N, C-alpha and C positions, 0 to 999 in steps of 0.2 A: 721601110727599109729594104734595100736589094739585096740578092742572094751573093754572098763572096765568093769571087771567082778570082784563081790566079792568073798569072801573066798568059799561062798558056792554056787559060779556058776551064780548068778543073774547079767544079764546085766546090768550095771549102766549108759550106755550113754543115756538112753531116748529115743531110738529107737522106734519109734511108728509103723513102718510098718511092723513088724510081724503079723502073724494073720488078716491081712487085712481082708480076705474073711470070716472071723468066725465072726458072728454078736454078739457073747458073748465078745469078745476080747476088753479090756479096751484101750482108746487111750489117757486118762490123767486123773489124780485125782488131782483136785484143793480144797483146804481146803476153806470153806467158815466161816470166824470167826465173830461172832456176836460182834457188840462194840456199847457202850453207845455213844462215841464220834468218828465218821468215820474220820473227818478232821484231829484230833490229831493222831490217828492212820495211816494215810497216810503219814503226817510227820514223824513219827518215821520210817516208813517202807523205806521212800525216804531218808531220812537225816542220819540215822543210819546204814540201811542196803543196801543201793544203789538200792533199786527197782525205775520203773518208772511206773505211771498211764497209762494205756493202754485204759480203760474205766471208767467214773465216772459220777453219777448222784447226785448232790446234793439235788435235790428236792424229792427225796422219803425216804420215812420213817422217823423216827424222826431227822436223821443225815446223811443220804445218804448212797450210795453205791459206792464201788470202787474194780475195779481188776486191779491187780498190777503185773509187771513182771520182774524178775531179770533173763538175761540167759533163762536156760529152766525151772525155777521154776515160778510158777503162785500161785497168793493168792487172795481171794476176801475177802472183808470188806463189813458188811452190818450192819446198825442201825435194833435194834430188831423188830421194826414195818414193816420191809420192807418183811419180811416173815412171815408165820404164825405164831402167838405167840409162843415161845419156853418157858417150866418152867424154872425158876431159880433155880439154885443150892444155897443154903444160899444167899448172895445177888449179885451173880456171875452167868453168863450164862453157860452152861455145857462147862466143858472144854476137850481139848485133847491136846496131843501135837503134833506138826509138825515137821517131819525128813526131813531137806533140805540138800541134798548132794552138795559140793561145791568143788572147784579145790584146794583151798589154805585156810584152815580152821583157822591156826595161822595169815595169813594175814586179813583176815575177822574179828577174834577175835580183833586184834590190831585196827582196823578200828571201830569197836563197842567202845572199850574202849577210844579210842581218842576221839570219839563223846561224850564220858562222861556217857556212858550207862553202868550198872554193868553186869558182865558177869563171868562165871565160869572160871576157867583155862582149858585149852586143856587137855583131858586126853586118852592116846591110851588103846582101850577097847582089851579085850580078844577075841572080834569077830572080829579084823581086822579093824576096824576104829579110826580114831582119832575126839573128839568130844569135842564141848564146849555148854553151854546151855545160853538162853537168855530169860526173862521174859518181854513181851511187855508191853506197859502203861496199858492194861485193864487186864493182868494176863494170856494171852496166853502162854505157855511154847513152846519156839523154841530150836530144838537142829537143832546144825549143824554139819555136819561129814565130813571125807574124808577117803577114802580107805588108808591104809598103807601098806607099803611092808614088 
């Protein structure tokens, strides 16, 4: 099987071995999402998106910390007092969108909708990806995409 490559030549396989001798080579990028209710977020990521908990500390910060994983994707959830205080934007924590590559975006969307969670329709984008979006319980935007031929 060949290595999945985007239309722009990016390696999408998650192979982290390249550039191992270069100290400036990144080995992973894991979003850390600030959450008011970490246990509720954990339930969402497990029940709706199929993640598993790889590390959890309920006794830190206001509502805990968790590291979750689904295949090659990882995410960390932390309550605001777990890390140095970050300023709020309005009444929310600073936002960013997380882009998560998946093998079967349509199947994942069905799972999300079957779990009773709202999701946008799958859309084929001009840049060669089929995508849909979900907003988690605390307002973090999650985009899921797969390469299309």
